[in-house]
N, C-alpha and C positions, 0 to 999 in steps of 0.2 A: 504494500500500500504506500502511496506517495504521501510525503509529509505535507500538511496544509498549515500555512502560517496562521497565527492568531487572528490577524486582520481578515484573511480570507474566510476563516471559520465564522467570524462575526458577521461578515457580509453575506455569506451563504445562509446563515440562520435568519438574517433580516429579510433577504429576498424570498426565501421559502416560508418564513413564518408570518409575513404580512400578506394581506389579500387585496389591499387597495393602494392607489397611488394618485398623485396629482399629475394630470396629463397636460402638458403645454403644447399647443398647436399654433400655427400661424394663421391669422384671420385677416382677410383682405376687406377693407372698409372703404366706402367712398370718402374722398378727402375734399379739401378746398378746391373749388373750380373743377369738380368732377375728376380729379386725379386720384386714383385709388392709392391707399397706403396700407402697409402690412403692420399688424400689431400682435403681440402675444395674447393668447386666450388660454385660460386654465379651466380644466374640468376635473371632477372627481370620478375615478373609474376603478372597477374591480379588475384584477389581472390574474392570469394564470401563467404557468411556465411550461412550455413545450420543450422538454429536455432533449428530445430526439433532434429537433431542429435548432436548438439552442437559441430560442427567441422567447420574448414575452408575448402573451396573447390577450387581446381585448375582444369583447363582443359588443358591437356598436349598432345603434339604431340609425337608419337613414334620416330620421327626424332630428338627430342631435347636431348641435352646432359643430362639435369637434369632428364629426364625420364629414360634414361639408368642408371643413378646413383641411382634413386629411386628403380629400379629393383634389384640392387646389395645390397643396404642398405636403409632401410626405415627411418633412423634417419635424421631429418631435423631441420632447424631453419628458421623462418620467421622474418624479420625485417620490421616493419611498422612505418613510420615516418610522423609527421605533415609536411605540406609544409613549406619551408623556408620563412621567413619574413625578408626583408632587415632591418627593424627597430629593430629586436631582435637578440641577440647573438646566433650563431648556436649551441653553447654549451648548451643552454637551450632548444633546440628543443625537443618537446615531442616525445617519441618513445617507442615502445615495441618490445622486442625480445621474440619470442615464440618458445620453443623447443617442438618437438613432433615426432610422428610416422606417416609416410605416408602409406595410404592404397590405392592401385590401384584398382579401382572398375570395375568389369565386367559390360558390358552394362545392363544386366538384374537386377543388383543391384544398378544402378545409378539414378533411377528416382528422388529421393529426392534431390540429388546433382545437377542434371541437372536443376530441377525446381528452386533451389536457385540461380544457376549460371545465368540462363536466366532472373530471376527477376532483377538481377544487370546488366546484359549485354545482353539485348534483341537482339542487333545487331549480337550476336555470334550464333544465332540459326542455320544458315547454316553450321557453323563449327562443331556443335555438331552432325551432321549427317555424318561427314567424318569418314571413317573406321580407320584411323591411329591416331585418337584422343581418349582420354579416360579421365574420371573424377578421381580425387584423393581427398580423405579425408585426412586432416591433423588433427590428434587427439592430442590436446595439452597435454603436460605433466608438464611443468613448464614455467614460464615466468619472465621477468624482465622489469618493467615499469619505465621509467624516465619521470616525468611530468615537469621537470625543475630543476634548482639548488636546491639541498637539498630536493628534492621530488622524491626519488627512492625507489622501493620496489620489493620484490620477490613475485611471484604469484604461487599458487598451480594449479593443473589441475582443481580442483573443482571451484576455483575462476575464472579462465579463461573461463570455460564452462558456468558459470552463466552469464558472460558478453556477451556470444555468443547467448543468448536468446533474442528475440525481445521484 
């Protein structure tokens, strides 16, 4: 068995232990004199991990603003945080920000994503049959992990993908 560093172990526990994230997408809005501009938009989303594909998986509605944004620009960021603990300073809260690319999956290409999502959220099975929902893979490109005061590091796509394996 390969040795896993303390920080990798903490991050693996965070990724696999949490079920929700803040999703940042790029939203195009009309600007002054009808010149559109792009601004960040943040949503709260449940996520699963497809360890075979080494991606994070979302299940999104066509009605959601973040889905429209993903269709316009696949660039995303996910922020996953440890739960707050009243006995600990919030500045030391463990967190990871993952930048990546979103891939909206056609139903025939979503079997692995669907299986991963339903392992984590079995109660969502009826929603996965609705026609206005689809699965999205978030392919990590880089990340920033803060494990507490003085314990921050940058992560490559390869390092993130390794932590997404079970």
